[in-house]
TORKOL-4160 file (C-alpha; in steps of 0.2 Angstrom, whole numbers, padded with zeros to 4 digits, m for minus):
195
<pt num="1" X="0103" Y="0022" Z="0048"/>
<pt num="2" X="0119" Y="0033" Z="0049"/>
<pt num="3" X="0112" Y="0044" Z="0035"/>
<pt num="4" X="0096" Y="0048" Z="0044"/>
<pt num="5" X="0105" Y="0052" Z="0060"/>
<pt num="6" X="0117" Y="0064" Z="0051"/>
<pt num="7" X="0102" Y="0072" Z="0043"/>
<pt num="8" X="0093" Y="0074" Z="0059"/>
<pt num="9" X="0108" Y="0081" Z="0068"/>
<pt num="10" X="0111" Y="0094" Z="0054"/>
<pt num="11" X="0093" Y="0099" Z="0055"/>
<pt num="12" X="0094" Y="0101" Z="0073"/>
<pt num="13" X="0110" Y="0112" Z="0072"/>
<pt num="14" X="0103" Y="0123" Z="0058"/>
<pt num="15" X="0086" Y="0126" Z="0068"/>
<pt num="16" X="0096" Y="0130" Z="0084"/>
<pt num="17" X="0106" Y="0143" Z="0074"/>
<pt num="18" X="0090" Y="0151" Z="0068"/>
<pt num="19" X="0090" Y="0145" Z="0049"/>
<pt num="20" X="0073" Y="0151" Z="0043"/>
<pt num="21" X="0073" Y="0138" Z="0029"/>
<pt num="22" X="0076" Y="0124" Z="0042"/>
<pt num="23" X="0063" Y="0131" Z="0054"/>
<pt num="24" X="0050" Y="0131" Z="0040"/>
<pt num="25" X="0055" Y="0113" Z="0036"/>
<pt num="26" X="0051" Y="0107" Z="0054"/>
<pt num="27" X="0035" Y="0117" Z="0056"/>
<pt num="28" X="0020" Y="0106" Z="0053"/>
<pt num="29" X="0006" Y="0111" Z="0042"/>
<pt num="30" X="m0006" Y="0106" Z="0056"/>
<pt num="31" X="m0004" Y="0100" Z="0074"/>
<pt num="32" X="m0017" Y="0089" Z="0083"/>
<pt num="33" X="m0018" Y="0081" Z="0100"/>
<pt num="34" X="m0019" Y="0063" Z="0091"/>
<pt num="35" X="m0024" Y="0054" Z="0076"/>
<pt num="36" X="m0042" Y="0054" Z="0081"/>
<pt num="37" X="m0043" Y="0073" Z="0081"/>
<pt num="38" X="m0037" Y="0075" Z="0063"/>
<pt num="39" X="m0050" Y="0083" Z="0052"/>
<pt num="40" X="m0050" Y="0070" Z="0039"/>
<pt num="41" X="m0065" Y="0079" Z="0030"/>
<pt num="42" X="m0054" Y="0094" Z="0027"/>
<pt num="43" X="m0040" Y="0083" Z="0020"/>
<pt num="44" X="m0053" Y="0075" Z="0008"/>
<pt num="45" X="m0059" Y="0093" Z="0003"/>
<pt num="46" X="m0041" Y="0097" Z="m0001"/>
<pt num="47" X="m0039" Y="0082" Z="m0012"/>
<pt num="48" X="m0028" Y="0072" Z="0000"/>
<pt num="49" X="m0031" Y="0053" Z="m0003"/>
<pt num="50" X="m0016" Y="0045" Z="0005"/>
<pt num="51" X="m0010" Y="0045" Z="0023"/>
<pt num="52" X="0007" Y="0039" Z="0029"/>
<pt num="53" X="0007" Y="0036" Z="0047"/>
<pt num="54" X="0022" Y="0034" Z="0059"/>
<pt num="55" X="0020" Y="0019" Z="0071"/>
<pt num="56" X="0029" Y="0023" Z="0088"/>
<pt num="57" X="0020" Y="0035" Z="0099"/>
<pt num="58" X="0009" Y="0040" Z="0084"/>
<pt num="59" X="m0003" Y="0025" Z="0082"/>
<pt num="60" X="0004" Y="0014" Z="0096"/>
<pt num="61" X="0015" Y="0017" Z="0111"/>
<pt num="62" X="0033" Y="0013" Z="0109"/>
<pt num="63" X="0037" Y="m0006" Z="0107"/>
<pt num="64" X="0019" Y="m0010" Z="0112"/>
<pt num="65" X="0010" Y="m0022" Z="0099"/>
<pt num="66" X="m0007" Y="m0019" Z="0107"/>
<pt num="67" X="m0016" Y="m0005" Z="0097"/>
<pt num="68" X="m0028" Y="0006" Z="0105"/>
<pt num="69" X="m0046" Y="m0001" Z="0102"/>
<pt num="70" X="m0051" Y="0014" Z="0092"/>
<pt num="71" X="m0037" Y="0013" Z="0080"/>
<pt num="72" X="m0043" Y="m0002" Z="0069"/>
<pt num="73" X="m0060" Y="0006" Z="0069"/>
<pt num="74" X="m0053" Y="0023" Z="0063"/>
<pt num="75" X="m0042" Y="0015" Z="0050"/>
<pt num="76" X="m0057" Y="0004" Z="0043"/>
<pt num="77" X="m0067" Y="0020" Z="0042"/>
<pt num="78" X="m0054" Y="0030" Z="0033"/>
<pt num="79" X="m0052" Y="0015" Z="0021"/>
<pt num="80" X="m0070" Y="0015" Z="0018"/>
<pt num="81" X="m0070" Y="0033" Z="0014"/>
<pt num="82" X="m0057" Y="0030" Z="0000"/>
<pt num="83" X="m0041" Y="0035" Z="0009"/>
<pt num="84" X="m0025" Y="0024" Z="0005"/>
<pt num="85" X="m0016" Y="0021" Z="0021"/>
<pt num="86" X="0002" Y="0015" Z="0024"/>
<pt num="87" X="0014" Y="0014" Z="0039"/>
<pt num="88" X="0031" Y="0021" Z="0037"/>
<pt num="89" X="0042" Y="0018" Z="0052"/>
<pt num="90" X="0060" Y="0019" Z="0056"/>
<pt num="91" X="0058" Y="0004" Z="0067"/>
<pt num="92" X="0062" Y="m0014" Z="0063"/>
<pt num="93" X="0050" Y="m0026" Z="0053"/>
<pt num="94" X="0047" Y="m0037" Z="0068"/>
<pt num="95" X="0039" Y="m0022" Z="0076"/>
<pt num="96" X="0030" Y="m0015" Z="0061"/>
<pt num="97" X="0023" Y="m0030" Z="0052"/>
<pt num="98" X="0011" Y="m0036" Z="0066"/>
<pt num="99" X="0003" Y="m0019" Z="0067"/>
<pt num="100" X="0002" Y="m0018" Z="0048"/>
<pt num="101" X="m0006" Y="m0035" Z="0047"/>
<pt num="102" X="m0018" Y="m0031" Z="0061"/>
<pt num="103" X="m0024" Y="m0015" Z="0052"/>
<pt num="104" X="m0023" Y="m0024" Z="0035"/>
<pt num="105" X="m0012" Y="m0010" Z="0027"/>
<pt num="106" X="0005" Y="m0009" Z="0018"/>
<pt num="107" X="0020" Y="m0004" Z="0028"/>
<pt num="108" X="0038" Y="0001" Z="0026"/>
<pt num="109" X="0050" Y="m0003" Z="0040"/>
<pt num="110" X="0068" Y="0003" Z="0043"/>
<pt num="111" X="0062" Y="0017" Z="0032"/>
<pt num="112" X="0076" Y="0029" Z="0035"/>
<pt num="113" X="0066" Y="0045" Z="0038"/>
<pt num="114" X="0069" Y="0059" Z="0035"/>
<pt num="115" X="0079" Y="0054" Z="0019"/>
<pt num="116" X="0070" Y="0057" Z="0003"/>
<pt num="117" X="0073" Y="0039" Z="m0002"/>
<pt num="118" X="0061" Y="0034" Z="0012"/>
<pt num="119" X="0047" Y="0044" Z="0004"/>
<pt num="120" X="0051" Y="0038" Z="m0013"/>
<pt num="121" X="0050" Y="0020" Z="m0008"/>
<pt num="122" X="0034" Y="0023" Z="0002"/>
<pt num="123" X="0025" Y="0032" Z="m0013"/>
<pt num="124" X="0031" Y="0019" Z="m0025"/>
<pt num="125" X="0023" Y="0005" Z="m0014"/>
<pt num="126" X="0007" Y="0014" Z="m0012"/>
<pt num="127" X="0007" Y="0021" Z="m0029"/>
<pt num="128" X="0002" Y="0039" Z="m0025"/>
<pt num="129" X="0008" Y="0056" Z="m0031"/>
<pt num="130" X="0016" Y="0068" Z="m0018"/>
<pt num="131" X="0003" Y="0081" Z="m0021"/>
<pt num="132" X="m0011" Y="0070" Z="m0013"/>
<pt num="133" X="m0002" Y="0064" Z="0002"/>
<pt num="134" X="0000" Y="0069" Z="0020"/>
<pt num="135" X="0012" Y="0061" Z="0033"/>
<pt num="136" X="0007" Y="0060" Z="0051"/>
<pt num="137" X="0019" Y="0058" Z="0065"/>
<pt num="138" X="0025" Y="0063" Z="0082"/>
<pt num="139" X="0043" Y="0068" Z="0078"/>
<pt num="140" X="0049" Y="0084" Z="0070"/>
<pt num="141" X="0066" Y="0078" Z="0066"/>
<pt num="142" X="0060" Y="0063" Z="0056"/>
<pt num="143" X="0041" Y="0063" Z="0052"/>
<pt num="144" X="0039" Y="0082" Z="0049"/>
<pt num="145" X="0055" Y="0087" Z="0041"/>
<pt num="146" X="0057" Y="0072" Z="0030"/>
<pt num="147" X="0039" Y="0074" Z="0023"/>
<pt num="148" X="0041" Y="0093" Z="0020"/>
<pt num="149" X="0058" Y="0092" Z="0012"/>
<pt num="150" X="0051" Y="0079" Z="0001"/>
<pt num="151" X="0037" Y="0090" Z="m0004"/>
<pt num="152" X="0022" Y="0083" Z="0005"/>
<pt num="153" X="0011" Y="0090" Z="0019"/>
<pt num="154" X="0015" Y="0085" Z="0037"/>
<pt num="155" X="0004" Y="0084" Z="0052"/>
<pt num="156" X="0011" Y="0083" Z="0070"/>
<pt num="157" X="0002" Y="0074" Z="0084"/>
<pt num="158" X="0007" Y="0073" Z="0102"/>
<pt num="159" X="0016" Y="0057" Z="0107"/>
<pt num="160" X="0005" Y="0044" Z="0115"/>
<pt num="161" X="0017" Y="0041" Z="0129"/>
<pt num="162" X="0033" Y="0048" Z="0136"/>
<pt num="163" X="0042" Y="0032" Z="0134"/>
<pt num="164" X="0055" Y="0030" Z="0121"/>
<pt num="165" X="0067" Y="0017" Z="0114"/>
<pt num="166" X="0084" Y="0018" Z="0105"/>
<pt num="167" X="0075" Y="0023" Z="0089"/>
<pt num="168" X="0065" Y="0038" Z="0096"/>
<pt num="169" X="0075" Y="0043" Z="0112"/>
<pt num="170" X="0088" Y="0054" Z="0104"/>
<pt num="171" X="0076" Y="0063" Z="0092"/>
<pt num="172" X="0064" Y="0067" Z="0106"/>
<pt num="173" X="0078" Y="0075" Z="0117"/>
<pt num="174" X="0083" Y="0086" Z="0102"/>
<pt num="175" X="0065" Y="0090" Z="0099"/>
<pt num="176" X="0062" Y="0097" Z="0116"/>
<pt num="177" X="0077" Y="0109" Z="0114"/>
<pt num="178" X="0070" Y="0114" Z="0097"/>
<pt num="179" X="0052" Y="0117" Z="0103"/>
<pt num="180" X="0059" Y="0128" Z="0117"/>
<pt num="181" X="0067" Y="0139" Z="0103"/>
<pt num="182" X="0051" Y="0138" Z="0092"/>
<pt num="183" X="0040" Y="0143" Z="0107"/>
<pt num="184" X="0051" Y="0158" Z="0111"/>
<pt num="185" X="0048" Y="0163" Z="0092"/>
<pt num="186" X="0029" Y="0160" Z="0094"/>
<pt num="187" X="0030" Y="0147" Z="0080"/>
<pt num="188" X="0026" Y="0130" Z="0089"/>
<pt num="189" X="0021" Y="0127" Z="0107"/>
<pt num="190" X="0016" Y="0110" Z="0114"/>
<pt num="191" X="m0002" Y="0109" Z="0117"/>
<pt num="192" X="m0007" Y="0124" Z="0106"/>
<pt num="193" X="m0014" Y="0113" Z="0092"/>
<pt num="194" X="m0019" Y="0121" Z="0075"/>
<pt num="195" X="m0025" Y="0116" Z="0058"/>
């Protein structure tokens, strides 16, 4: 946990000091309103067959075990189309396991994103090569930078709610400051989705 927090703070500092390399690392490959708006056909056309989803504020509201009704339907449809799907979360097993069970997919809790070890472990579990994987999440400092520094594509989605917990609160506060800087540089602006 300490390592992931140090990495996030280092990334934040480098972005705020204008490091181009770090700004590239937190800039998502695509940005959608939510997981339902993602162009999965386009992913398939680009040989993406594995999807790593964050949990909190990406597929479910923070600390809410009730999934939106359409989530199971979407995940069943994606599985039927040949996508391998996995949950990769920094939250604890007691939070992640019930959601993974409800969706009938593998999961990695206490993952330690943005560390490379988190993605190594996830891809070992799901048995995929990084060239065919995309990570989906709502946080620049864990989901996006972790994936991109590991060498996999990353999709940002808007958070499902403004609520945060101890796992997500600090990163969201730092993210707001970074987005102000990225907006001034015309790199990333909240609500201006792109693919």
